GURO-915007 format. One record per residue: residue number from 0; residue in three letters; chain; y, z, x of N, C-alpha, C in turn. Coordinates in steps of 0.02 Angstrom, whole numbers, plus 50000, padded with zeros to 5 digits. Atoms other than C-alpha are relative to their C-alpha. Layout:
R seq type mol   n.v   n.w   n.u  ca.v  ca.w  ca.u   c.v   c.w   c.u
R NUM  ALA   A     Y     Z     X     Y     Z     X     Y     Z     X
...
//
This chain:
R seq type mol   n.v   n.w   n.u  ca.v  ca.w  ca.u   c.v   c.w   c.u
R   0  MET   A 49979 50041 49938 50361 50211 49195 49975 50026 50061
R   1  GLN   A 50010 49993 49943 50304 50202 49356 50079 50003 50045
R   2  THR   A 49954 50019 49967 50450 50227 49479 49981 49999 50070
R   3  ILE   A 50022 49999 49941 50462 50171 49656 50091 50013 50032
R   4  TYR   A 49953 49960 49969 50596 50268 49773 50033 49932 50036
R   5  THR   A 49989 50029 49926 50687 50146 49897 50077 49982 50018
R   6  GLN   A 49970 50023 49985 50850 50092 49973 50005 49932 50044
R   7  ASN   A 50043 50051 49945 50752 49976 50097 50008 49914 49963
R   8  TYR   A 50018 50065 50021 50805 49776 50077 49936 49980 49998
R   9  GLN   A 50029 50068 50002 50655 49700 50101 49918 50046 49935
R  10  MET   A 50015 49955 50062 50582 49873 49963 50022 49944 49958
R  11  LYS   A 49959 50047 50058 50695 49785 49852 49965 49928 49952
R  12  LYS   A 50032 50087 50013 50638 49612 49883 49930 50003 49982
R  13  ILE   A 50069 50007 50037 50442 49659 49836 50029 50015 49921
R  14  ILE   A 49987 49974 50072 50517 49740 49679 50035 49944 49954
R  15  ASP   A 49984 50062 50022 50615 49598 49626 49962 49937 49994
R  16  LEU   A 50042 50027 49982 50462 49501 49678 49954 50021 49931
R  17  ILE   A 50051 49960 50045 50353 49609 49556 50011 49984 49930
R  18  ASP   A 49977 50016 50066 50471 49585 49410 49998 49932 49972
R  19  ARG   A 50000 50052 50003 50459 49416 49421 49930 49954 49978
R  20  VAL   A 50041 50060 50002 50295 49384 49425 49936 50063 49986
R  21  ALA   A 50053 49926 50044 50212 49555 49314 49974 49945 49936
R  22  ASN   A 50013 50023 50053 50197 49449 49163 49955 49948 50004
R  23  SER   A 50051 50061 49975 50089 49311 49233 49937 50011 50003
R  24  ARG   A 50056 49999 49982 49915 49310 49257 49966 49999 50078
R  25  ALA   A 50033 50018 49944 49890 49289 49429 50005 50035 50040
R  26  THR   A 50025 49932 49966 49801 49405 49553 50070 50009 50047
R  27  VAL   A 49940 49963 49991 49912 49498 49665 49942 50031 50079
R  28  LEU   A 50046 49959 49946 49838 49543 49841 50066 50051 50050
R  29  LEU   A 49930 49917 49972 49958 49715 49916 49953 50033 50071
R  30  GLN   A 50013 49963 49948 49923 49734 50110 50054 50038 50026
R  31  GLY   A 49961 49984 49984 49984 49866 50194 49951 50065 50025
R  32  GLU   A 50029 49933 49947 49947 50025 50306 49966 50046 49951
R  33  SER   A 50009 49935 50055 49861 50193 50226 50051 50027 49992
R  34  GLY   A 49941 49937 50024 49978 50293 50135 50057 49947 49977
R  35  THR   A 49968 50058 50050 50104 50140 50087 49994 50009 49947
R  36  GLY   A 49983 49971 50082 50085 50170 49893 49976 49937 49993
R  37  LYS   A 50019 50074 50044 49966 50000 49871 49992 50012 49946
R  38  GLU   A 50011 49997 50067 49892 50094 49726 50083 50007 49937
R  39  LEU   A 49945 49986 50042 50068 50150 49659 50034 49922 49969
R  40  PHE   A 49997 50067 50012 50124 49952 49682 49983 49968 49947
R  41  SER   A 50050 50029 50038 49977 49909 49597 50016 50020 49910
R  42  ARG   A 49977 49978 50073 50029 50014 49433 50068 50000 50003
R  43  TYR   A 49941 49990 49995 50208 49991 49449 49969 49931 49981
R  44  ILE   A 50008 50074 50028 50143 49792 49416 49960 50001 49937
R  45  HIS   A 50031 50026 50074 50027 49829 49262 50072 50006 49969
R  46  GLN   A 49978 49964 50043 50168 49944 49183 50069 49957 49981
R  47  LYS   A 49976 50056 49992 50284 49802 49220 50007 49929 49958
R  48  SER   A 50031 50061 50025 50173 49679 49124 49999 50006 49929
R  49  ALA   A 49998 50001 50074 50140 49630 48931 49925 50052 50013
R  50  ARG   A 50058 49964 50005 49960 49735 48983 49997 50072 50002
R  51  HIS   A 49987 49939 49984 50055 49905 48998 49968 50061 49949
R  52  GLN   A 50000 49953 50076 49999 49969 48822 49927 50000 50009
R  53  HIS   A 50063 49988 50001 49801 49969 48879 50008 50025 50080
R  54  ARG   A 50001 49939 49927 49748 50088 49024 49986 49968 50062
R  55  PHE   A 50014 50029 49956 49747 50051 49189 49928 50023 50031
R  56  PHE   A 50067 49949 49958 49576 50036 49306 50044 49990 50078
R  57  ALA   A 49990 50019 49929 49567 50047 49481 49912 50029 50021
R  58  ILE   A 50073 49983 49961 49398 50047 49580 50002 50024 50085
R  59  ASN   A 49997 49983 49931 49406 50098 49767 49924 49962 50028
R  60  THR   A 50050 50040 49969 49274 49961 49842 49954 50041 50053
R  61  ALA   A 50001 49959 49944 49259 50061 49992 49946 50066 49987
R  62  ALA   A 50022 49944 49986 49202 50228 49922 49923 50006 49959
R  63  VAL   A 50056 50008 50027 49062 50157 49803 49949 49995 50049
R  64  PRO   A 50057 49999 49947 48895 50161 49893 49965 49908 49962
R  65  GLU   A 50018 50052 50016 48838 49963 49900 49980 49996 49930
R  66  ASN   A 50037 50001 50040 48693 49984 49784 50022 50005 49923
R  67  LEU   A 49949 49963 50071 48817 50062 49646 50034 49955 49960
R  68  LEU   A 49956 50020 49984 48958 49953 49682 50003 49957 49931
R  69  GLU   A 50010 50062 50049 48900 49788 49563 49988 50030 49950
R  70  SER   A 50006 49969 50072 48839 49899 49423 50068 50023 49963
R  71  GLU   A 49927 49965 50037 49022 49994 49401 50015 49955 49992
R  72  LEU   A 49928 50048 50002 49120 49826 49423 49967 49955 49936
R  73  PHE   A 50014 50048 50040 48998 49711 49293 49947 50040 49941
R  74  GLY   A 50052 49971 50045 48860 49854 49207 49958 49958 50003
R  75  TYR   A 50054 50040 49986 48714 49827 49172 49950 50015 49913
R  76  GLU   A 50046 49982 50073 48590 49801 49014 49929 50065 50000
R  77  LYS   A 50075 49952 50009 48440 49940 48957 49948 49965 50037
R  78  GLY   A 50083 50034 49976 48282 49904 49065 50035 49961 50050
R  79  ALA   A 49997 50039 49948 48367 49809 49198 49987 50028 50071
R  80  PHE   A 50036 49982 49930 48311 49906 49323 49962 50074 49998
R  81  THR   A 49993 49916 50000 48230 50090 49357 50045 50049 49989
R  82  GLY   A 49941 49922 49993 48338 50238 49288 50042 49966 49927
R  83  ALA   A 49924 50017 50044 48456 50090 49159 49939 50023 49957
R  84  GLN   A 50028 49991 50050 48391 50195 49014 50037 49968 49939
R  85  GLN   A 49936 50060 50054 48537 50108 48912 50041 49965 50010
R  86  ARG   A 49943 50040 49989 48677 49978 48907 50035 50045 50037
R  87  LYS   A 49975 50003 49968 48791 50001 49037 50083 49976 49994
R  88  ILE   A 49962 50048 49979 48986 49933 49026 50029 49994 50091
R  89  GLY   A 49988 49985 49912 49053 49918 49188 50099 49963 50003
R  90  LYS   A 49939 50019 50003 49241 49898 49244 50034 49929 49962
R  91  PHE   A 49972 50071 50001 49278 49720 49228 49999 49991 49919
R  92  GLU   A 50013 50000 50073 49229 49729 49028 50045 50047 49996
R  93  GLN   A 49963 49931 50037 49329 49900 49002 50060 49975 49982
R  94  ALA   A 49931 50027 49976 49495 49811 49086 49981 49937 49969
R  95  ASN   A 49957 50076 50007 49475 49669 48967 50064 50010 49975
R  96  GLY   A 49944 49963 49992 49640 49648 48923 50049 50022 50022
R  97  SER   A 49960 49963 49957 49724 49734 49043 49974 49985 50079
R  98  THR   A 49998 50013 49923 49730 49770 49238 49971 50025 50042
R  99  ILE   A 50061 49990 49957 49596 49794 49371 50028 50017 50077
R 100  LEU   A 50009 49983 49932 49640 49877 49558 49940 49977 50041
R 101  LEU   A 50077 50004 49947 49493 49817 49682 50048 50034 50064
R 102  ASP   A 49960 49991 49935 49560 49946 49821 49938 49983 50058
R 103  GLU   A 50061 50020 49967 49478 49904 49983 49966 49952 49996
R 104  ILE   A 50042 50077 50013 49444 49737 49941 49960 49977 50064
R 105  SER   A 50030 50019 49913 49406 49702 50140 49954 50036 49985
R 106  GLU   A 50051 49980 49965 49260 49816 50132 49935 49984 49934
R 107  MET   A 50056 50023 50079 49170 49729 49965 49938 49945 50055
R 108  PRO   A 50053 50049 49976 48992 49647 50024 50022 49934 49972
R 109  LEU   A 49959 50080 50013 49014 49455 50044 49941 49988 49931
R 110  LEU   A 50056 50030 50053 48841 49444 49901 50051 50026 49934
R 111  LEU   A 49969 49976 50051 48968 49542 49790 50066 49968 49984
R 112  GLN   A 49933 50020 49989 49127 49458 49856 49998 49922 49944
R 113  ALA   A 49998 50068 50072 49049 49266 49746 49984 50031 49918
R 114  LYS   A 50003 49970 50057 49031 49371 49601 50087 50004 49971
R 115  ILE   A 49939 49982 50019 49206 49412 49590 50057 49936 50008
R 116  LEU   A 49957 50052 49993 49272 49256 49641 49962 49938 49927
R 117  ARG   A 50047 50059 50052 49157 49158 49487 50053 50073 49909
R 118  VAL   A 49994 49966 50049 49254 49310 49387 50087 49975 49983
R 119  LEU   A 49945 50025 50004 49429 49241 49441 50003 49932 49981
R 120  GLN   A 50014 50060 50006 49383 49071 49423 49970 49961 49918
R 121  GLU   A 49996 50023 50054 49294 49067 49259 50006 50047 49955
R 122  SER   A 49979 49960 50045 49360 49217 49178 49942 50041 49965
R 123  GLU   A 50060 49987 50009 49170 49289 49145 49983 50036 50028
R 124  ILE   A 50068 49955 49969 49045 49403 49175 49941 49998 49985
R 125  GLU   A 50078 49972 50033 48863 49447 49161 49983 50060 50025
R 126  ARG   A 50025 49955 49974 48798 49597 49179 49935 50001 50021
R 127  ILE   A 50093 49969 49962 48637 49682 49279 49953 49967 49937
R 128  GLY   A 50049 50005 50050 48503 49612 49179 49997 49944 49947
R 129  GLY   A 49962 50031 50069 48594 49508 49053 49972 49915 50020
R 130  THR   A 50006 50079 50027 48563 49330 48989 50073 49955 49983
R 131  GLU   A 49965 50025 50055 48712 49304 48902 50083 50005 50060
R 132  THR   A 49950 49968 49963 48904 49282 48981 50069 50012 49952
R 133  ILE   A 49950 49933 50006 49053 49402 48941 50054 49966 50003
R 134  PRO   A 49946 50009 49991 49221 49322 48931 50044 50064 50015
R 135  VAL   A 49952 49965 49984 49347 49426 49012 50080 49989 50003
R 136  ASN   A 49925 50032 50004 49551 49420 49010 50035 50070 50042
R 137  VAL   A 49973 49905 49969 49580 49564 49174 50053 49950 50055
R 138  ARG   A 49945 50019 49942 49722 49540 49281 49983 50041 50072
R 139  VAL   A 50017 49971 49933 49674 49575 49471 50036 50005 50036
R 140  ILE   A 49977 49971 49963 49731 49660 49587 49984 50031 50062
R 141  ALA   A 50048 49976 49937 49669 49680 49773 50045 50026 50046
R 142  ALA   A 49946 49978 49968 49737 49785 49881 49949 50013 50075
R 143  THR   A 50043 49967 49933 49660 49829 50093 50088 50010 50072
R 144  ASN   A 49985 49993 49963 49725 49888 50216 49993 49953 50074
R 145  LYS   A 50008 50047 49946 49672 49771 50350 50013 49925 49987
R 146  ASN   A 49954 50095 49981 49714 49573 50397 49949 49970 49966
R 147  LEU   A 50037 50042 50047 49611 49474 50268 50000 49925 50037
R 148  ALA   A 50005 50064 49970 49653 49319 50348 49961 49998 50064
R 149  GLU   A 50041 49989 49946 49573 49383 50523 49928 50002 49979
R 150  LEU   A 50105 49992 50005 49427 49448 50445 49952 49929 49967
R 151  VAL   A 50014 50077 49989 49405 49269 50376 49973 49962 50051
R 152  LYS   A 50000 50036 49935 49422 49198 50538 49919 50019 50026
R 153  GLU   A 50043 49995 49973 49284 49308 50588 49939 50014 49967
R 154  GLY   A 50059 50022 50032 49164 49275 50454 49949 50077 49946
R 155  LYS   A 50049 49947 50047 49152 49445 50342 50051 50004 49953
R 156  PHE   A 49957 50012 50084 49279 49399 50205 49992 49914 49966
R 157  ARG   A 49989 50071 50042 49256 49240 50105 50063 49966 50002
R 158  GLU   A 49923 50071 50008 49395 49084 50142 49999 50006 49927
R 159  ASP   A 50002 50026 50062 49364 49034 49955 50052 50065 49953
R 160  LEU   A 49947 49955 50022 49403 49213 49892 50036 50033 50000
R 161  TYR   A 49924 49963 49965 49534 49265 50001 50064 49944 49965
R 162  TYR   A 49969 50016 50017 49629 49113 49949 50037 50002 49915
R 163  ARG   A 50009 49994 50069 49603 49150 49758 50048 50049 49971
R 164  LEU   A 49962 49907 50005 49662 49339 49785 50088 49977 50012
R 165  ASN   A 49898 49993 49966 49837 49265 49881 50027 49961 49975
R 166  VAL   A 49982 50046 50038 49889 49191 49758 50071 50012 49985
R 167  ILE   A 49964 49987 50004 50035 49315 49749 49993 50054 50066
R 168  PRO   A 50014 49958 49928 50048 49397 49935 50063 50065 50005
R 169  ILE   A 49941 49953 49986 50136 49572 49956 49977 50043 50054
R 170  ASN   A 50023 49938 49964 50144 49673 50118 50060 50048 50006
R 171  ILE   A 49947 49939 49984 50214 49820 50119 50015 50048 50029
R 172  PRO   A 50003 49961 49956 50298 49894 50245 49991 50065 50010
R 173  PRO   A 49999 49952 49976 50267 50038 50353 50036 50058 49989
R 174  LEU   A 49940 49979 50027 50376 50180 50316 50031 50044 50067
R 175  ARG   A 49950 49982 49937 50423 50205 50504 50060 49920 50021
R 176  SER   A 49953 50038 50028 50516 50034 50454 50022 50008 49991
R 177  ARG   A 49964 49967 50051 50622 50121 50338 49999 50061 49969
R 178  ALA   A 50004 49922 50008 50650 50270 50371 50048 50032 49976
R 179  ASN   A 49941 49977 50057 50818 50273 50283 49977 50013 49925
R 180  ASP   A 50031 49979 50073 50689 50301 50125 49983 50080 49988
R 181  ILE   A 50035 49955 49987 50646 50451 50190 50051 50046 49965
R 182  ALA   A 49951 49987 50024 50833 50516 50125 49989 49993 49912
R 183  VAL   A 50025 50017 50065 50779 50438 49941 49924 50033 49980
R 184  LEU   A 50061 49984 50041 50594 50495 49936 49977 50079 50019
R 185  ALA   A 49992 49923 49997 50622 50694 50017 49999 50028 49932
R 186  PRO   A 50001 49947 50056 50693 50761 49857 49959 49988 49927
R 187  PHE   A 50049 50018 50038 50592 50677 49754 49912 50035 49984
R 188  PHE   A 50048 49976 49978 50448 50735 49830 50017 50088 49988
R 189  LEU   A 50020 49935 50038 50497 50899 49808 50016 50008 49950
R 190  GLN   A 50001 49988 50062 50544 50924 49644 49934 49983 49975
R 191  SER   A 50060 49982 50041 50368 50879 49599 49958 50034 50034
R 192  ILE   A 50047 49938 49960 50291 50980 49729 50028 50073 50000
R 193  CYS   A 49983 49943 50043 50397 51121 49657 49947 50001 49939
R 194  GLU   A 50030 50001 50077 50360 51086 49475 49913 50023 50008
R 195  LYS   A 50074 49996 50021 50159 51069 49529 49973 50071 50019
R 196  ASN   A 50032 49914 50014 50156 51256 49603 50037 50048 49984
R 197  ASN   A 49963 49984 50050 50279 51306 49499 50056 50068 50041
R 198  ILE   A 49952 49944 49973 50399 51385 49617 50082 49960 49988
R 199  PRO   A 49939 50028 50033 50593 51366 49597 50015 49933 50047
R 200  LEU   A 50018 50073 49972 50652 51200 49667 50027 50008 50067
R 201  LYS   A 49988 49982 49928 50700 51166 49846 50050 49966 50019
R 202  GLN   A 49954 50060 49962 50844 51075 49946 49977 49998 50057
R 203  ILE   A 50001 50025 49903 50832 50992 50114 50061 49991 50022
R 204  SER   A 49927 49994 49940 50973 51014 50242 50022 49909 50029
R 205  PRO   A 50024 50082 49943 51017 50810 50321 49982 50024 50079
R 206  GLU   A 50024 49981 49938 50972 50910 50480 49918 49966 49982
R 207  ALA   A 50070 49999 49995 50803 50913 50414 49974 49941 49983
R 208  ILE   A 50009 50077 50018 50806 50728 50349 50004 49969 50049
R 209  GLU   A 49986 50027 49917 50857 50678 50539 49956 50017 50033
R 210  LYS   A 50067 49992 49958 50702 50772 50603 49941 49939 49969
R 211  LEU   A 50073 50041 50024 50583 50660 50467 50010 49934 50027
R 212  LYS   A 49977 50062 49968 50678 50507 50540 49973 49976 50055
R 213  LYS   A 50000 50007 49926 50628 50542 50702 49906 49987 50006
R 214  TRP   A 50086 49975 50004 50413 50563 50664 49967 49914 49974
R 215  ARG   A 50038 50078 49972 50322 50381 50706 49948 49999 49922
R 216  TRP   A 50006 50008 50068 50248 50431 50520 49921 49944 50009
R 217  PRO   A 50060 50039 49989 50056 50364 50550 49973 49995 49937
R 218  GLY   A 50020 50015 50069 50000 50413 50368 50058 49963 49960
R 219  ASN   A 49972 50002 50058 50148 50339 50283 50030 50043 49979
R 220  VAL   A 49973 49974 50047 50216 50385 50126 49959 50073 49975
R 221  ARG   A 50035 49963 50020 50072 50485 50099 49993 50072 50037
R 222  GLU   A 49987 49948 49926 50095 50588 50272 50064 50039 49955
R 223  LEU   A 49923 49961 50005 50286 50632 50231 49984 50056 49920
R 224  ARG   A 50005 49968 50064 50245 50692 50048 49928 50088 50011
R 225  ASN   A 50050 49944 49970 50075 50826 50146 50055 50037 50034
R 226  ILE   A 49935 49952 49966 50242 50866 50257 50037 50027 49967
R 227  LEU   A 49953 49996 50038 50347 50902 50137 49955 50079 49964
R 228  GLU   A 50052 49940 50020 50216 51017 50045 49984 50051 50018
R 229  ARG   A 50021 49957 49955 50169 51103 50183 50064 50057 50006
R 230  SER   A 49940 49948 49952 50344 51163 50249 50026 50036 49932
R 231  CYS   A 49973 49946 50057 50387 51189 50062 49980 50062 50002
R 232  LEU   A 50028 49941 49988 50274 51326 50071 49991 50047 50013
R 233  LEU   A 50002 49966 49957 50276 51385 50198 50083 50038 50015
R 234  THR   A 49957 49998 50007 50458 51423 50184 50039 50060 49925
R 235  SER   A 49965 49927 50031 50533 51586 50094 50070 49965 49969
R 236  SER   A 49938 50005 50011 50710 51509 50093 49985 49943 49942
R 237  GLU   A 49981 50055 50055 50771 51388 49933 50022 49934 50044
R 238  PHE   A 49972 50035 49974 50839 51284 50070 49965 49960 50062
R 239  LEU   A 50024 50036 49956 50729 51162 50183 50040 49995 50065
R 240  ARG   A 49963 50014 49945 50810 51176 50359 49962 49953 50049
R 241  GLU   A 50037 50044 49956 50756 51071 50526 49946 50042 50034
R 242  ASN   A 50063 49968 49986 50641 51204 50576 49949 50025 49968
R 243  ASP   A 50048 49997 50054 50575 51232 50401 49947 49949 50007
R 244  ILE   A 50067 50051 50019 50470 51045 50449 49956 50017 50037
R 245  ILE   A 50063 49998 49956 50298 51056 50510 49980 49944 50018
R 246  ILE   A 50063 50075 49988 50244 50924 50592 49956 50005 50057
R 247  GLU   A 50037 49974 49936 50115 50946 50718 49996 49935 50057
R 248  ASN   A 49997 50065 49946 50142 50859 50891 50055 49961 49998
R 249  PHE   A 49953 50048 50003 50316 50815 50842 50044 49997 50077
R 250  GLU   A 49973 50014 49931 50390 50843 51021 49983 49913 50040
R 251  GLN   A 50034 50062 49954 50254 50717 51099 50036 49952 49989
R 252  TYR   A 50006 50080 50053 50263 50581 50962 50071 49986 49965
R 253  GLN   A 49963 50045 50040 50433 50541 50904 50023 49933 50010
R 254  SER   A 49981 50067 50024 50477 50388 50848 50054 49970 50021
R 255  ASN   A 49911 50040 49973 50653 50330 50891 50035 50016 50020
R 256  GLU   A 49975 49971 49942 50723 50415 51028 49975 49968 50061
R 257  LEU   A 49990 50053 49956 50738 50336 51193 49987 50091 50065
R 258  SER   A 50007 49963 49953 50652 50466 51326 49955 50016 50068
R 259  PRO   A 50018 50005 49920 50617 50503 51530 49927 49985 49991
R 260  GLY   A 50052 50035 49989 50460 50406 51553 49967 49939 49964
R 261  MET   A 50024 50049 50047 50462 50292 51423 50012 49927 50036
R 262  THR   A 49978 50056 49944 50444 50117 51502 50045 49957 49940
R 263  VAL   A 49939 50039 50011 50571 49958 51480 49982 49978 49935
R 264  SER   A 50067 50047 50067 50431 49861 51344 50030 50059 49954
R 265  VAL   A 49988 49965 50069 50451 50019 51241 50050 50029 49989
R 266  ALA   A 49921 50002 50008 50619 50043 51258 50039 49942 49959
R 267  GLU   A 49965 50058 50007 50666 49868 51224 49971 50001 49900
R 268  LYS   A 50036 49985 50055 50527 49887 51058 50028 50024 49950
R 269  LEU   A 49997 49937 50025 50603 50031 51002 50098 49981 49979
R 270  LEU   A 49936 50038 50012 50793 49939 51001 49996 49959 49954
R 271  ILE   A 50004 50039 50028 50750 49796 50935 49981 50024 49916
R 272  LEU   A 50023 49990 50073 50661 49881 50770 50049 50057 49989
R 273  LYS   A 49927 49977 50037 50807 49999 50757 50060 49960 49962
R 274  THR   A 49930 50045 50024 50922 49851 50752 49986 49976 49933
R 275  LEU   A 50015 50040 50084 50829 49767 50592 49989 50045 49976
R 276  GLU   A 49999 49964 50051 50816 49924 50515 50078 50029 49988
R 277  PHE   A 49917 50032 50015 51014 49933 50530 49994 49980 49959
R 278  THR   A 49994 50067 50053 51029 49775 50462 49971 49985 49951
R 279  ASN   A 50050 50038 50076 50893 49770 50311 49971 49936 50025
R 280  GLN   A 50042 50076 49985 50804 49650 50417 50027 49950 49997
R 281  ASN   A 49946 50053 49999 50955 49531 50437 49978 49968 50070
R 282  ARG   A 50016 50026 49924 50868 49428 50612 50061 49977 50001
R 283  THR   A 49943 49999 49962 51026 49364 50614 50042 50026 50026
R 284  HIS   A 49966 49944 49981 51142 49496 50624 49980 50043 50042
R 285  ALA   A 50023 49968 49940 51035 49590 50716 49994 49974 50081
R 286  ALA   A 49997 50021 49940 51004 49471 50850 50077 49990 50018
R 287  GLU   A 49928 49979 49967 51191 49460 50863 50034 50062 50039
R 288  MET   A 49980 49909 49975 51208 49648 50886 49961 49982 50047
R 289  LEU   A 50045 50004 49927 51070 49627 51021 50029 49964 50056
R 290  GLY   A 49984 50048 49934 51146 49485 51117 49934 49949 50035
R 291  ILE   A 50056 50064 49991 50981 49362 51100 50010 49968 49940
R 292  SER   A 50003 50075 50037 50954 49213 51014 49942 50031 49945
R 293  VAL   A 50051 49992 50029 50875 49217 50854 49933 49962 50010
R 294  ARG   A 50073 50025 49983 50718 49118 50908 49977 50068 50048
R 295  THR   A 50030 49954 49952 50693 49263 51064 49993 50038 49937
R 296  LEU   A 50005 49934 50045 50714 49406 50910 49925 49995 49965
R 297  ARG   A 50034 50005 50024 50584 49308 50824 49939 49996 50029
R 298  ASN   A 50051 49994 49934 50466 49298 50970 49985 50070 50006
R 299  LYS   A 50028 49933 50013 50470 49467 50969 49974 50037 49961
R 300  ILE   A 50035 49986 50069 50431 49511 50809 49945 49985 49983
R 301  ASN   A 50069 50009 50004 50269 49421 50818 49962 50017 50031
R 302  GLU   A 50032 49961 49920 50231 49494 50989 49981 50066 49953
R 303  TYR   A 50007 49923 50060 50249 49682 50858 49936 50001 49932
R 304  LYS   A 50039 49986 50068 50175 49620 50713 49905 49997 50014
R 305  LYS   A 50071 49986 49981 49998 49591 50818 49979 50045 50039
R 306  THR   A 50028 49950 49976 49993 49763 50863 50010 50055 49937
R 307  ASN   A 49966 49948 50069 50053 49824 50688 50034 50052 50002
R 308  ASP   A 49947 49972 49992 50217 49889 50753 50038 49971 49974
R 309  TYR   A 49954 50022 50023 50319 49793 50648 49944 49940 49924
R 310  GLN   A 50032 50042 50051 50241 49731 50455 50070 50024 49938
R 311  VAL   A 49938 50027 50056 50390 49686 50324 49969 49937 49961
R 312  GLY   A 50031 50060 50044 50331 49580 50198 50056 49961 49987
R 313  ALA   A 49943 50031 50004 50412 49428 50226 49979 49908 50004
//
C-alpha cells in the first residue's frame, strides 16, 4: 500500500478526502507545483479504491509527441494509417476496470481534449481507423502544475472538459508551506536511499533538519529526496549533520529567515506564512497571533496565491 507521510493539517485533510471518495468513479483533478507528489497521490487513490487489484496506468501527455498521443490513448486498427501493421490497444482500453492518470493534462491538444471529454461522458472509445464503439469503465485522474481555470479563460483548455475533470479538485500544497513535514520525510527517504545504494542506514541530526526547513524548495518533495541522496552518498559518516546537507546557493536563498536588505513586504509575507504554518493553516488563530483581522489575513493570502507563494488545498 502506498503511504503518504505527513503531519501537516492540510495534507491530512486531503488524505481524509481521498479516503472518502476513493471508491467512487468521480474524476479527480490534482493540481500542484512540480515535485509535490501528484503521481504519488494518484496511486494512493487507486490503491484505496476497489480497483486496486488491477494495474494502475499513467501517461505523461506532455512527454508523448502530439501525433502519437491519440494512438497511445485510444489505440488503432490494422491499416488505420501507414505503418499500422497490426491492431494496437490503447491505454484507455487497457485500463478498463482500473484507473488511469493523465499527467500534465494542461499540455493536451484541444482536439484531443474533445475525445477525452467523450470518454468521460459516454464511457466509450473508438480506436483510430475503427468503426465500432468500445465501452470502457475507467476511473480518470488528471494532474497538472498549471492553473486550468486560467487556461480556460485564455482559450487554451476546454471549459467543458475542465468542469468534467474538476469533480473532486485537490490542490497539493508545496513543501515550503509545510516545512514541518521534512522531519517526517527525511528519515523515510534516507532509509529508501540507503537500501537502494546498499549502504548502512544513515541518521539525520536535528540541526540538519532545521537547515532543510530553511530552504525555499522550488523542486518540492522531489528536490528534498535528491538533496538527501546527494548528501547521503557524499558523507562517510553514518550521521548526517548540518554541514553534510549540500544545497546549492543555500546562503543566498534561505526561505524563512529575516535578513538585512529584505523589504518590509517580503518580511511581512514571511511572518504571515510562518504563522499560518505554525497554526496548521488555522486562519482565525493566525490572525489573532498576528494582531490583524481575519479579513485582512484572507486578503493577504489571496495576494500570495496570485504569485504562487501560498498554495494550500482549501
